[in-house]
C-alpha angles and dihedrals in degrees: 000000000000126000096259093051091047092051090052090050091050089049092053091048090052090055089054091046092051090053090052099042108029110015107141113266120206114262112254116214107259097025114134114277110213120211089225141358149156118290111194145130137206093295094072091051092046094055091041091057092040090056092047090053088060087053087209093139102178126057113321141132096330093048090052091048094048093048091048091051091052089047092051094044094052097031090232128142105221128041119175115189119214141173100266145355088252089056088048089057092047091050093047095054096036090055090061090060092060116126087222087077092063114197090358093065120110113248134196110286096024115134127241122196109235144160125241095201100076148053114327096227090072087063106032094074088059091057094039089057092051093250126133121246114218107205117215122189122246133235123242132249093023092047090213131123118298100242095196091055089044092058091055092045094065112109136174087269095054111112107154146028115216114175140141134235095245112242091332096311107123118233118233095287095181093057096040092050091048091053091047093051096044091052098036092240131161113242125208120185115208097209096168093119097036112056103151097019117129137209118192087353092300124111116257116241090051100078101072132062088263134016128198131207137190128209097189112142092261093058133086093275128007141215091171096252114009148108145178142222120212133192140157090213110096094199092053090047091055092048092048090049090052093051090047095048103055092284092286121158094217117094099194113136119242112291092016129107137192096009089156092049090228101085096133102025107069137086124222132179111323093328120123117266111272096024108162105275091212087070100044114112118202099169137041091248146168139222103250103145126143120242122243092242092056090049091051090060091046092052088064098036094057091058086062096047097098091053091043090054093050090053092048091052091048093050091048091053092049093049089049088057091050094055096036088075088075108048092157091064109033141054107213123211120257127204115241114258112271091017136117106198123205088208117226088198145339108268121197136171129211110230116243094239094053117121089236137046132237089253092052091057098039092049089051092049094047092047086055097050098264111127119218135178133201119234090278112260096006098206107005094199088067096050114109094242093054107038094088097038126107110261141134128227111216100217110316140328099221096138090043089056090048089053091048090058105030113025134089140152141223129208126274096173118137092260091068109102134196088254090057092049089050089054091050090049093050093051093045087054091049092050094050091047090052094057098045 
């Protein structure tokens, strides 16, 4: 039996194994409803095993294919895969500190516009690079940055905007871009929760100088752990690649040598002329690359992204109808004007005059097998890791504090079925009846 025939046999066996191990079972009323989860079939396992049979463990043919598919989907020039969305954020901001950017580089003490109502890994790279986050409040019910407050938060020290499209709902891109251009600011879009969302019929993540993506299992597609950084700027792409790949100056792909044709003829720093370019380091970098096996999974998952996004939008709409029955108690989320969110989740806030608290309801849901999550860190400035750090609050964080105390979200991921939404609806009704 030759290699090709054996690979085909293994692939067929995997299909049988998937049917035995993972074939979708019908939801049974009362089963636990997760807020997120992996949605896959035999194809992801087949390419995962196929890549392992090559035993080419670092970036290879599947990595190239996955990056090309992202590039085609978003119509963006440069896609750099990495090992997580958090690493993508670290790479994006770190790249802007490179001395190669001259007077445009971010320096210690520069300010970066940020949001405190979100996931901490949008902010931690700011602190890790000795920059100062300037926290601007958010608007409810979009849960995105308050652009009017943002305008007034700009100071002579402000050099960058680094914010996320909250839970898949795009921020006001027109206004944020206008502020960035008027003040000559870098703009990084954290698109980790918004892969497939659109603003003005263009995919989010593609408006700023740099966009970041996460492929953690809770996100729109998954590679397990994994992420990506995108940019149309070739210079930034080369700098990001350097930070990702140990800080090296060389841009040869794995297994390649002398792509530039000048490997032993150049001079860098205080090194001798002709020092091997593969071992020249121009940045203080990391090793944050994706593995080939992760990329193999992603190369199949991304083909399913359009359908995944349709399902998320449908689930969001159905959950909106469930909670809309009780307008006296809940603030429902609203899509930003001109946007088409591929909702990461269904976010809802309990009104302050309600006869119950957010915790009352979320405890009830969780005790009845319905998973919920708060809006990540709530108010980041009050988290133990941040309270003693150097930051500035623009004016106030009143809505952020409200979110910290009153807001939660439910899942919209493609594994959520109509039967699950019916169960959520039934138990919301029971809870409301119990407090009347």
